[in-house]
C-alpha positions as CSV (number, residue, x, y, z in Angstrom):
1,X,0.0,0.0,0.0
2,X,2.9,2.4,0.7
3,X,4.3,1.7,-2.7
4,X,0.9,2.3,-4.3
5,X,0.5,5.6,-2.4
6,X,3.9,6.8,-3.6
7,X,3.1,5.9,-7.2
8,X,-0.3,7.7,-7.0
9,X,1.3,10.8,-5.4
10,X,4.0,10.8,-8.1
11,X,1.5,10.4,-10.9
12,X,-0.8,13.1,-9.6
13,X,2.2,15.5,-9.4
14,X,3.2,14.6,-12.9
15,X,-0.2,15.3,-14.2
16,X,-0.4,18.7,-12.4
17,X,3.0,19.7,-13.8
18,X,2.0,18.7,-17.3
19,X,-1.3,20.6,-17.1
20,X,0.7,23.8,-16.6
21,X,1.8,23.5,-20.2
22,X,-1.7,23.5,-21.6
23,X,-1.9,27.3,-21.9
24,X,1.0,27.4,-24.4
25,X,-1.2,26.4,-27.3
26,X,-4.9,26.2,-28.2
27,X,-5.1,23.9,-31.2
28,X,-5.0,20.1,-31.3
29,X,-2.7,18.4,-33.8
30,X,-4.7,18.4,-37.0
31,X,-4.9,15.0,-38.7
32,X,-3.6,13.2,-35.6
33,X,-4.8,9.6,-35.1
34,X,-5.8,8.5,-31.6
35,X,-6.2,4.8,-30.7
36,X,-9.0,4.1,-28.2
37,X,-9.9,0.8,-26.7
38,X,-13.5,-0.1,-25.7
39,X,-15.1,-3.0,-23.9
40,X,-16.0,-5.8,-26.4
41,X,-19.1,-6.5,-24.2
42,X,-21.8,-4.0,-25.2
43,X,-23.1,-1.5,-22.6
44,X,-26.1,0.1,-24.2
45,X,-26.7,2.9,-25.0
46,X,-23.2,4.1,-24.5
47,X,-21.3,1.2,-26.1
48,X,-23.1,-1.2,-28.5
49,X,-20.1,-3.5,-28.8
50,X,-19.1,-2.6,-32.3
51,X,-18.0,0.9,-33.4
52,X,-18.8,0.0,-37.1
53,X,-22.5,-0.1,-36.5
54,X,-24.8,2.6,-37.7
55,X,-25.6,3.2,-34.0
56,X,-22.3,2.3,-32.3
57,X,-23.2,3.8,-28.9
58,X,-23.7,7.3,-27.4
59,X,-20.1,7.6,-26.2
60,X,-18.7,6.5,-29.5
61,X,-20.8,8.9,-31.4
62,X,-19.8,11.7,-29.0
63,X,-16.1,10.9,-29.5
64,X,-16.6,10.9,-33.3
65,X,-18.2,14.3,-33.2
66,X,-15.5,15.7,-31.0
67,X,-12.8,14.2,-33.3
68,X,-14.4,15.9,-36.3
69,X,-14.4,19.2,-34.6
70,X,-10.7,18.9,-33.7
71,X,-9.9,17.4,-37.1
72,X,-8.6,14.3,-35.5
73,X,-9.0,10.6,-36.4
74,X,-10.0,7.9,-33.9
75,X,-9.0,4.3,-34.4
76,X,-11.3,2.2,-32.2
77,X,-10.2,-1.3,-31.0
78,X,-12.4,-3.7,-29.0
79,X,-11.2,-6.1,-26.3
80,X,-12.3,-7.4,-22.9
81,X,-12.4,-4.7,-20.3
82,X,-9.4,-6.0,-18.3
83,X,-7.3,-6.0,-21.4
84,X,-8.5,-2.4,-22.2
85,X,-7.0,-1.3,-18.9
86,X,-3.8,-3.3,-19.4
87,X,-3.4,-1.8,-22.9
88,X,-3.7,1.7,-21.5
89,X,-1.2,1.0,-18.7
90,X,1.4,-0.5,-21.2
91,X,0.8,2.3,-23.7
92,X,-0.5,-0.1,-26.4
93,X,-3.4,2.2,-26.9
94,X,-3.8,6.0,-26.2
95,X,-6.9,5.6,-24.0
96,X,-10.1,3.7,-23.2
97,X,-13.6,4.9,-23.1
98,X,-16.0,5.0,-20.1
99,X,-13.7,4.1,-17.2
100,X,-15.0,4.7,-13.7
101,X,-12.6,6.3,-11.3
102,X,-10.6,4.3,-8.8
103,X,-7.5,5.6,-7.0
104,X,-5.6,2.5,-7.9
105,X,-6.2,3.3,-11.6
106,X,-4.1,6.4,-11.3
107,X,-1.2,4.0,-11.8
108,X,-2.8,2.9,-15.1
109,X,-3.7,6.2,-16.8
110,X,-4.8,9.8,-16.6
111,X,-8.2,11.1,-15.6
112,X,-9.4,14.7,-16.0
113,X,-8.2,16.4,-12.9
114,X,-8.6,19.9,-11.5
115,X,-6.5,21.1,-8.6
116,X,-5.3,17.5,-8.0
117,X,-9.0,16.4,-7.6
118,X,-11.0,14.4,-10.1
119,X,-13.0,16.8,-12.3
120,X,-16.4,15.2,-12.4
121,X,-17.7,17.8,-14.8
122,X,-15.6,16.1,-17.5
123,X,-17.4,12.8,-17.2
124,X,-18.8,11.0,-20.2
125,X,-21.9,9.7,-18.4
126,X,-23.3,8.3,-15.2
127,X,-24.3,4.7,-14.7
128,X,-25.5,2.5,-11.8
129,X,-24.7,-0.9,-10.5
130,X,-27.6,-3.1,-9.1
131,X,-28.2,-6.6,-7.8
132,X,-29.9,-9.0,-10.1
133,X,-31.2,-12.4,-8.9
134,X,-34.0,-14.9,-9.2
135,X,-37.0,-15.3,-6.8
136,X,-35.8,-18.6,-5.4
137,X,-32.6,-17.1,-4.1
138,X,-34.5,-15.1,-1.5
139,X,-32.5,-12.0,-1.9
140,X,-34.3,-8.7,-1.3
141,X,-31.5,-6.3,-0.4
142,X,-27.7,-6.0,-0.2
143,X,-27.4,-7.4,3.3
144,X,-28.8,-10.7,2.0
145,X,-25.6,-11.0,-0.1
146,X,-23.6,-11.3,3.1
147,X,-25.4,-14.5,4.1
148,X,-23.0,-16.8,2.3
149,X,-24.5,-16.0,-1.1
150,X,-22.4,-16.6,-4.3
151,X,-22.2,-13.4,-6.3
152,X,-20.9,-13.0,-9.9
153,X,-19.3,-9.9,-11.3
154,X,-17.5,-9.1,-14.6
155,X,-13.7,-9.5,-14.4
156,X,-11.9,-6.2,-13.9
157,X,-14.9,-4.1,-13.0
158,X,-14.3,-1.4,-10.4
159,X,-17.2,-2.6,-8.2
160,X,-15.3,-5.7,-7.2
161,X,-13.1,-3.9,-4.6
162,X,-16.1,-2.1,-3.2
163,X,-18.0,-5.4,-2.7
164,X,-15.0,-6.7,-0.8
165,X,-15.1,-3.5,1.4
166,X,-18.8,-4.0,2.0
167,X,-18.1,-7.4,3.5
168,X,-18.6,-10.0,0.7
169,X,-15.9,-12.7,1.2
170,X,-13.5,-13.3,-1.7
171,X,-14.5,-16.9,-1.8
172,X,-18.1,-15.9,-2.5
173,X,-17.3,-13.5,-5.3
174,X,-17.0,-15.1,-8.7
175,X,-15.5,-13.1,-11.6
176,X,-16.8,-13.9,-15.0
177,X,-16.0,-12.9,-18.6
178,X,-19.2,-10.8,-18.9
179,X,-22.8,-10.3,-18.2
180,X,-24.0,-13.1,-20.4
181,X,-21.8,-15.6,-18.5
182,X,-23.1,-14.3,-15.2
183,X,-26.7,-14.6,-16.3
184,X,-26.2,-18.2,-17.5
185,X,-24.6,-19.0,-14.1
186,X,-27.5,-17.4,-12.3
187,X,-30.3,-19.3,-14.0
188,X,-28.4,-22.6,-13.8
189,X,-28.0,-22.2,-10.0
190,X,-24.2,-21.7,-9.9
191,X,-24.5,-18.3,-8.3
192,X,-27.2,-16.7,-6.3
193,X,-26.9,-13.1,-7.6
194,X,-25.2,-10.8,-10.0
195,X,-23.8,-7.3,-9.4
196,X,-23.5,-5.5,-12.7
197,X,-24.3,-2.3,-14.6
198,X,-28.0,-2.1,-15.2
199,X,-27.5,-1.5,-18.9
200,X,-25.4,-4.6,-19.3
201,X,-27.9,-7.0,-17.8
202,X,-31.0,-5.4,-19.2
203,X,-29.6,-5.4,-22.7
204,X,-28.8,-9.1,-22.4
205,X,-32.3,-9.8,-21.2
206,X,-33.8,-8.0,-24.2
207,X,-31.5,-9.8,-26.6
208,X,-32.1,-13.3,-25.1
209,X,-35.8,-13.2,-24.4
210,X,-37.4,-15.2,-22.9
211,X,-34.4,-17.0,-21.5
212,X,-33.7,-14.5,-18.7
213,X,-37.3,-13.4,-18.0
214,X,-37.2,-14.7,-14.4
215,X,-34.2,-12.5,-13.5
216,X,-35.3,-9.5,-11.4
217,X,-33.5,-6.3,-10.3
218,X,-33.3,-5.4,-6.6
219,X,-33.9,-1.7,-5.9
220,X,-32.4,0.7,-5.0
221,X,-29.1,0.5,-6.9
222,X,-25.9,-0.4,-5.0
223,X,-24.1,2.6,-6.3
224,X,-24.0,5.2,-9.2
225,X,-20.7,6.0,-10.9
226,X,-19.4,8.6,-13.3
227,X,-17.5,7.3,-16.3
228,X,-14.5,9.0,-18.0
229,X,-12.2,8.9,-21.0
230,X,-9.0,7.5,-19.5
231,X,-5.8,8.4,-21.4
232,X,-2.4,6.6,-21.2
233,X,0.4,8.4,-19.5
234,X,2.5,8.4,-22.6
235,X,-0.3,9.9,-24.7
236,X,-1.1,12.6,-22.1
237,X,2.6,13.5,-21.8
238,X,3.0,13.9,-25.5
239,X,-0.4,15.3,-26.4
240,X,-1.6,17.1,-23.2
241,X,-3.4,19.8,-25.1
242,X,-5.3,17.4,-27.3
243,X,-6.4,15.3,-24.2
244,X,-7.6,18.4,-22.4
245,X,-9.6,19.6,-25.5
246,X,-11.3,16.2,-25.9
247,X,-12.3,16.1,-22.2
248,X,-13.7,19.7,-22.4
249,X,-15.6,19.2,-25.7
250,X,-17.0,15.9,-24.4
251,X,-18.4,17.6,-21.3
252,X,-19.8,20.5,-23.4
253,X,-21.5,18.0,-25.8
254,X,-22.9,16.0,-22.9
255,X,-24.7,19.1,-21.6
256,X,-26.1,20.1,-25.0
257,X,-29.3,19.5,-26.9
258,X,-27.3,17.6,-29.5
259,X,-26.5,15.0,-26.8
260,X,-30.2,14.6,-26.1
261,X,-30.8,14.1,-29.8
262,X,-28.1,11.4,-29.9
263,X,-29.5,9.7,-26.8
264,X,-33.1,9.7,-28.2
265,X,-32.0,7.4,-31.1
266,X,-31.2,4.5,-28.7
């Protein structure tokens, strides 16, 4: 933990120092190509799992609009979420879309920061995690998960560490390759509940009707989280101004009527 704290402090200071250079110029590198990874598992309406679709997802459409405004090109690549994070950390890609904030991820890449604090105004969107189960599991609230229940969650998701903190034993938390795997485990009795993004589970239910019709959502949600564009340290160091402009324009677009028009198409 001491090593992680030192790394985080070092990275935060590095980001602050670099941000001081932003005012030196006001134009992104015209014609520059940025490589962004995204989760191969769809997360409607923000990521539909394929950037080549007519409706690739709200976040993908937002990024394309911002890129056009800055005269940039975006090369999208899809991969499992944990690989997205690893690709950012190892500078294999320039960034990944829709990453929630965790202090530990400051060792992976750069979030939009202001005065050494996460700038939540630069979020792409806000999403929520809920419990999904079946009636025979007798789960009606979060406390029921602490009664030796087996809970599945997607590998690499930020909610995992929070579930540990809330008291779910590591032996009872089963990491899967995605929401579809979790749902199949739930209806086959291999787990008692799922903790996942609402949009992930609900899209799988729609796509696979009536297979998962018995799956119910427990209210209220466990937590709501903001999601951000996470840049690699190498990209941010070499293209600080471009990163800052993208974050700013994404935030402006999110608060515009144009965003509501995009969202209404999904």
